[in-house]
C-alpha positions as CSV (number, residue, x, y, z in Angstrom):
1,X,96.5,98.4,161.0
2,X,94.6,99.1,164.2
3,X,91.0,100.0,164.2
4,X,89.9,103.4,165.0
5,X,89.2,104.1,168.6
6,X,85.5,104.6,168.0
7,X,85.3,101.2,166.3
8,X,87.0,99.6,169.2
9,X,84.5,101.3,171.6
10,X,81.6,100.0,169.6
11,X,82.9,96.5,169.8
12,X,83.5,96.8,173.6
13,X,80.0,98.3,174.1
14,X,78.4,95.5,171.9
15,X,80.1,93.0,174.1
16,X,78.9,94.6,177.3
17,X,75.4,94.8,175.9
18,X,75.3,91.1,174.9
19,X,76.6,90.2,178.4
20,X,74.1,92.3,180.3
21,X,71.2,91.3,177.9
22,X,71.4,87.8,179.3
23,X,70.3,89.1,182.7
24,X,67.2,90.9,181.5
25,X,63.9,89.4,183.0
26,X,60.9,89.7,180.6
27,X,58.4,88.4,183.0
28,X,56.3,89.9,186.0
29,X,58.4,89.2,189.3
30,X,56.4,91.3,191.7
31,X,53.0,90.5,193.4
32,X,51.5,93.9,192.6
33,X,52.3,93.4,188.8
34,X,49.8,90.5,188.8
35,X,47.0,92.5,190.5
36,X,44.4,93.9,188.2
37,X,44.5,97.3,189.9
38,X,48.1,96.9,191.0
39,X,47.4,96.4,194.6
40,X,50.5,96.8,196.7
41,X,52.2,99.4,194.4
42,X,52.8,102.5,196.3
43,X,55.8,104.2,194.7
44,X,56.6,104.8,190.9
45,X,59.7,106.6,189.7
46,X,60.8,108.4,186.6
47,X,64.3,109.2,185.5
48,X,65.3,111.6,182.7
49,X,68.3,113.3,181.4
50,X,67.8,116.7,179.7
51,X,70.6,118.4,177.6
52,X,71.1,122.1,177.3
53,X,70.3,123.4,173.8
54,X,73.5,123.5,171.7
55,X,75.5,121.6,174.4
56,X,75.6,117.8,174.2
57,X,78.0,117.5,177.2
58,X,76.3,119.3,180.2
59,X,73.0,118.1,181.2
60,X,70.5,117.7,184.2
61,X,70.0,114.3,185.5
62,X,66.7,113.9,187.4
63,X,64.8,111.4,189.5
64,X,61.3,111.7,190.8
65,X,59.3,109.4,192.9
66,X,55.5,109.6,192.8
67,X,52.9,108.0,195.0
68,X,50.6,105.5,193.5
69,X,47.8,105.7,192.4
70,X,47.6,109.5,193.3
71,X,50.8,110.3,191.5
72,X,51.7,113.0,194.0
73,X,55.4,113.9,194.3
74,X,57.3,112.1,197.3
75,X,60.9,112.9,196.3
76,X,62.9,114.7,193.8
77,X,66.6,114.7,192.9
78,X,68.4,116.9,190.3
79,X,72.0,117.1,189.5
80,X,74.0,118.9,186.9
81,X,76.4,116.5,185.2
82,X,79.1,116.5,182.5
83,X,79.0,113.5,180.2
84,X,82.3,112.1,179.0
85,X,81.2,109.2,176.9
86,X,80.6,109.9,173.3
87,X,77.2,109.7,171.7
88,X,76.8,106.6,169.3
89,X,73.4,105.4,168.0
90,X,72.3,102.4,169.7
91,X,74.5,103.0,172.9
92,X,72.8,106.0,174.5
93,X,72.8,104.0,177.8
94,X,76.6,104.2,178.1
95,X,76.4,108.0,178.4
96,X,73.3,108.3,180.6
97,X,73.1,105.3,182.8
98,X,75.9,106.1,185.2
99,X,74.1,109.5,186.2
100,X,70.6,107.9,186.5
101,X,72.0,105.1,188.5
102,X,73.8,107.5,190.9
103,X,70.5,109.2,191.5
104,X,68.8,106.0,192.5
105,X,71.8,105.0,194.7
106,X,71.5,108.4,196.5
107,X,68.0,107.8,197.3
108,X,68.6,104.3,198.3
109,X,71.3,105.7,200.7
110,X,69.6,108.6,202.1
111,X,65.8,107.7,202.0
112,X,65.6,104.0,201.3
113,X,61.8,103.9,202.3
114,X,61.1,106.0,199.2
115,X,62.9,103.8,196.7
116,X,60.6,103.3,193.8
117,X,59.0,99.8,193.1
118,X,59.2,100.5,189.4
119,X,61.0,103.2,187.3
120,X,59.8,104.7,184.0
121,X,62.6,105.5,181.7
122,X,62.4,108.1,178.9
123,X,63.6,105.8,176.3
124,X,63.4,102.2,175.0
125,X,63.9,98.9,176.6
126,X,63.8,95.7,174.4
127,X,62.6,97.8,171.5
128,X,66.2,98.3,170.4
129,X,68.8,97.4,167.9
130,X,70.1,94.7,170.1
131,X,67.1,94.3,172.3
132,X,69.0,96.2,175.1
133,X,68.1,99.8,175.3
134,X,68.4,102.4,178.2
135,X,65.5,101.0,180.2
136,X,66.9,97.5,180.1
137,X,70.5,98.8,181.0
138,X,69.3,100.7,184.0
139,X,67.0,97.9,185.0
140,X,69.9,95.3,185.1
141,X,72.3,97.5,187.0
142,X,69.7,98.9,189.6
143,X,67.8,95.5,190.0
144,X,64.5,97.4,189.8
145,X,61.7,96.8,187.6
146,X,62.0,99.1,184.7
147,X,59.7,100.2,181.8
148,X,60.8,102.1,178.7
149,X,58.5,104.7,177.3
150,X,59.6,106.4,174.2
151,X,57.8,109.3,172.3
152,X,59.1,108.6,168.9
153,X,59.3,105.3,166.9
154,X,62.7,103.8,166.7
155,X,62.7,102.0,163.3
156,X,64.4,98.8,164.0
157,X,64.2,95.0,163.3
158,X,61.6,95.4,160.6
159,X,59.4,98.0,162.4
160,X,58.9,101.1,160.2
161,X,57.0,104.1,160.3
162,X,55.1,103.3,157.1
163,X,51.5,103.4,155.9
164,X,50.6,100.3,157.8
165,X,51.9,101.8,161.0
166,X,50.1,104.9,160.5
167,X,46.8,102.9,159.8
168,X,47.4,101.1,163.1
169,X,47.8,104.3,164.9
170,X,44.5,105.7,163.4
171,X,42.8,102.5,164.7
172,X,43.6,103.4,168.3
173,X,40.3,104.8,169.4
174,X,40.7,105.5,173.1
175,X,43.2,105.6,175.9
176,X,44.5,102.2,176.7
177,X,44.2,100.9,173.1
178,X,47.6,99.4,171.8
179,X,49.1,97.3,169.0
180,X,52.3,95.2,169.1
181,X,55.5,96.2,167.6
182,X,56.6,92.9,166.0
183,X,60.1,92.2,164.8
184,X,60.9,90.6,161.5
185,X,61.7,87.5,163.6
186,X,58.0,87.5,164.9
187,X,59.0,88.6,168.4
188,X,56.8,91.4,170.0
189,X,59.5,93.9,171.2
190,X,56.9,96.4,172.6
191,X,53.6,98.0,172.0
192,X,52.3,101.4,170.6
193,X,50.0,102.7,173.2
194,X,47.4,105.5,173.0
195,X,48.0,106.5,176.5
196,X,45.3,109.1,176.9
197,X,42.1,110.0,175.3
198,X,43.5,113.6,175.3
199,X,46.2,112.6,172.8
200,X,46.0,110.7,169.6
201,X,49.7,110.4,169.4
202,X,51.0,107.0,170.8
203,X,53.9,106.3,173.0
204,X,56.1,103.3,172.5
205,X,56.3,101.0,175.5
206,X,58.7,98.1,175.9
207,X,60.1,96.0,178.7
208,X,63.1,97.3,180.6
209,X,63.6,94.6,183.4
210,X,61.4,92.4,185.7
211,X,58.1,93.3,184.1
212,X,56.1,91.7,181.2
213,X,55.1,93.8,178.2
214,X,51.3,93.6,178.8
215,X,51.9,94.7,182.5
216,X,54.2,97.6,181.3
217,X,51.4,98.7,178.9
218,X,48.7,98.7,181.7
219,X,50.9,100.4,184.1
220,X,51.9,103.1,181.7
221,X,48.2,103.8,180.9
222,X,47.4,103.9,184.5
223,X,50.1,106.6,185.1
224,X,49.0,108.7,182.3
225,X,47.0,111.9,182.7
226,X,48.2,113.1,179.4
227,X,50.3,111.5,176.7
228,X,53.5,110.9,178.7
229,X,53.3,109.0,182.0
230,X,53.5,111.4,185.1
231,X,56.7,109.9,186.4
232,X,58.5,110.8,183.1
233,X,56.5,114.0,182.5
234,X,57.3,115.6,185.9
235,X,61.0,116.2,185.4
236,X,60.5,117.7,181.9
237,X,57.7,119.9,183.1
238,X,59.8,121.0,186.0
239,X,62.6,122.1,183.6
240,X,60.0,123.9,181.5
241,X,58.7,125.8,184.5
242,X,62.4,126.6,185.3
243,X,62.9,128.6,182.2
244,X,59.4,130.1,182.2
245,X,60.6,131.7,185.4
246,X,64.2,132.3,184.6
247,X,63.6,133.7,181.2
248,X,62.8,137.0,183.2
249,X,65.8,136.7,185.2
250,X,69.6,137.4,184.6
251,X,72.2,136.7,187.3
252,X,75.4,138.3,187.0
253,X,78.4,137.4,189.1
254,X,80.6,140.4,190.1
255,X,83.2,140.4,192.9
256,X,81.4,137.5,194.7
257,X,78.1,139.3,194.5
258,X,75.0,137.9,192.7
259,X,72.9,140.6,191.4
260,X,69.3,139.8,189.9
261,X,67.7,141.8,187.1
262,X,63.9,141.5,186.3
263,X,61.9,142.8,183.3
264,X,58.3,142.6,182.6
265,X,58.7,141.2,179.2
266,X,61.5,138.8,179.9
267,X,64.0,140.8,178.0
268,X,67.4,142.0,179.3
269,X,69.7,144.8,178.2
270,X,72.8,142.8,178.5
271,X,74.4,140.9,175.6
272,X,72.9,137.4,175.5
273,X,74.5,134.2,174.6
274,X,73.4,130.6,174.5
275,X,76.0,129.3,176.9
276,X,75.2,128.1,180.3
277,X,77.4,127.5,183.3
278,X,76.3,125.6,186.3
279,X,77.7,124.6,189.6
280,X,74.5,122.9,191.0
281,X,70.9,122.3,190.5
282,X,68.4,122.1,193.5
283,X,64.7,121.9,193.6
284,X,62.4,124.3,195.3
285,X,58.5,124.0,195.9
286,X,56.5,126.6,194.1
287,X,52.7,127.0,194.3
288,X,51.3,124.8,191.4
289,X,54.3,122.6,191.0
290,X,58.0,122.3,191.3
291,X,60.8,124.1,189.5
292,X,64.6,123.5,189.6
293,X,66.4,126.7,190.5
294,X,69.7,126.6,188.5
295,X,72.5,128.4,190.7
296,X,75.2,130.4,189.3
297,X,73.6,130.9,185.9
298,X,75.4,133.5,184.1
299,X,73.1,133.8,180.9
300,X,69.5,132.5,181.1
301,X,67.4,134.1,178.4
302,X,67.0,132.1,175.2
303,X,68.3,128.9,176.9
304,X,66.2,125.9,176.9
305,X,66.6,122.1,177.8
306,X,66.2,119.8,175.0
307,X,65.6,116.0,174.7
């Protein structure tokens, strides 16, 4: 009796993760990483893939490159994508990496001088079931140093969100304080970091590729104005700005004409649904920030992107 297709896929993906895991470099490889103030680091990147609420197939893949240490936007890329790989816990990278890698490849082809020297990934690296999360996957395939920064604790390898963990969080007094995430084997898989004085909730930092955990933690802290590092925060904030803007706009397509309708309270008289259809997604500069204008949106109100 043959194994179910999902079981076959899991075995295939486990084998691929094990193969690529051997290529992960858990040490500092760049001169700027060894500098106390990261001298020589000029460009930091962030990638993210955000899903439409109620839709686990259509998403917006984003890449932002910021200057360092000023953290000003140098480059942005946003593309609507359709995911085909199924979601299976522990194998998120097989759904998301192809689109994030394509964004980096577009940048390298079109504006190679803006290629980031390090990439922040909204997810885990070594802090993973098989020590090969999204940040590791993208790092190995792109060849770039990558740092995984997760907002929620993945309870794996003997690390649990228990009383001891909560007491360790409470002991983080200021931005930059951290404690190790130690597996049952004794290996440190990452660190919980209080990234800002303004937030008592930690982020969970782990090595993706070509960087040490201590350097990853220092760099993450240096890129944080609030809880989440700016290269990871910018894409999410941009989408939030989009829907703050588009909640007041409804676009209808009729005989190849696009008609816009504005209301002061953000409501529309037309029947609303939660479905969205996109052809493309492009960025436009707006005073005070950047928002992504989603073209050919048939219904916008009540729609949000989720993580």
